[in-house]
C-alpha positions, 0 to 999 in steps of 0.5 A: 865330316863337316861340323854342320853335316855331322850336326844334321845327321845327329839330330835326324838320328836322335829324332828317329830314336825319340819318336814313339811310332807305335804309341802314335799308331795306337791312337789312329782309328780310321784305315785312312789315317793308318795309311797316311801314318804309314806313308809318313813313317816310311817317308821319314825313314827314307829322308833319315836314311838319305841324311845318314848316307849323304852327311856321313861321307867326307866331302871332296877336297877343295882344289884351291889352285883351280880357284886361284886361277879364276878369282885371284890368290888373295880372296882364295887365301882368305877363304882357305884360311877361314875354311881350315 
């Protein structure tokens, strides 16, 4: 997993753990507020799950030869060196 992707997953995971959903739910007084809060929590869980899934996978390897054919070896070599 890339460094940036792993960082996103870690932050999302920690955010989900540190939110006191039950404590916030106790502060709500109207039924409409409870419904909106439930929607917020469900949406957060869905986004968090998507991030966990998407960024936990290894990216496909880059086909450097494909890019060498299109834009030239020097530029591709510079990017490859910076990437690795």
